[in-house]
N, C-alpha and C positions, 0 to 999 in steps of 0.2 A: 733358250731358257726363258720361261715366262716370269715376268716381274712379280714379286710378292707385295708390291706396293700398288694400292688402288685408290681411286678417288673415293672419299668417304661419302660423297653426295650421290654418285651414280654407280660406283663399283668398277668403272673403266680402269684398266691397267695404266699405271703411270710409269713412263720410261725414265726413271730416275734412281739414283743410288741412295735416296733419302735426302739429298740436298736439292732444294728448289729455291729459285729466286722469288723475290716479292711480286714480280709481275707474271710469273708462270701460271698458266691456267690448264684445266683438264681438257684433253682433246675430245672427250666424249660429251661433256655437258657445259664446258666453259666456266666451271666453278674455279674460284681463286684457290690455288694450292697452298700458298703460304698464309693460311688462316687457321685460327685455333681449332676449328672443327676437323681439320686435316692433320692435326698434330698428335703425336703419340702421348703427350702429356694431358690432352683434353679429357676431362672427366666431369660429367655433370654433377656428380655427388661431392666433388672437392670444392674447397674454398676458391671463389672466383672461377670455378670450373677448370682449374689447372692444378696438376700434381707437381709442378715445378715451383718450389717455394720462393725462388729468387726472381721469378718472372714478374714483370709489371702487369698490372691489371689492364685487360683489353676489353673495351666496351662491346664492340660488334664482333662476335666470334665467327661470323660467316665471311667477313671481309679480310683482305690481305693486310698484314701488319708488319712491324719491324722487330718482332720479338727475337732476341738473340739466342734463345733456348729452343727455338722451333726445330722439331725433327719430324719428318713425314712419317705418319703412322704406317705400319706394315699390316698386311692381311687384307681381307675383303672389306669393302665399304660397310661401315657400321650402320649408316642410315639408309642403305639400299635394300634392307630386308622388308620394307613396307611399313604401313602405319601401325602404331602401337594399339593394342586392344584396350578399350576402356574397362578398368577393373569393376566399375559399377555394373556395366552391361554383363560382364561375366558372372557376377553374383546374382543378378536378376535371372539370367538364363539357368543358373544352377538350381535356384529355388522356385522356378516357374512350375506350375502344376499343369 
C-alpha cells in the first residue's frame, strides 16, 4: 500500500505513519520533515501561518523545530505543483489586444 504522506517540498512519498522525528529528512530531496511547511496545521493565511492556536510561533517555517503539535500533512506535496502564476501577468494577458 502506497503512503498517503508525501514531502511537501518535492512530493516524494514519506514512509511514516504521521510521526516523524526532529532529525528526519525526505529521502527524495533531503528537506527536513519536522518543519512547519510539512505540517497539517501549516496555513499561509492563518495567524503566524499555523491553524493550531496553542502552538508557539516558529520563525523559520522551512527548518526542523520542536513544536509539540506537529502532525505530518497527508496527501500530495503542496509546493510540488510548480511556481504560482503572477496575477498581474494574467490580467495583462486577458486584456492584451
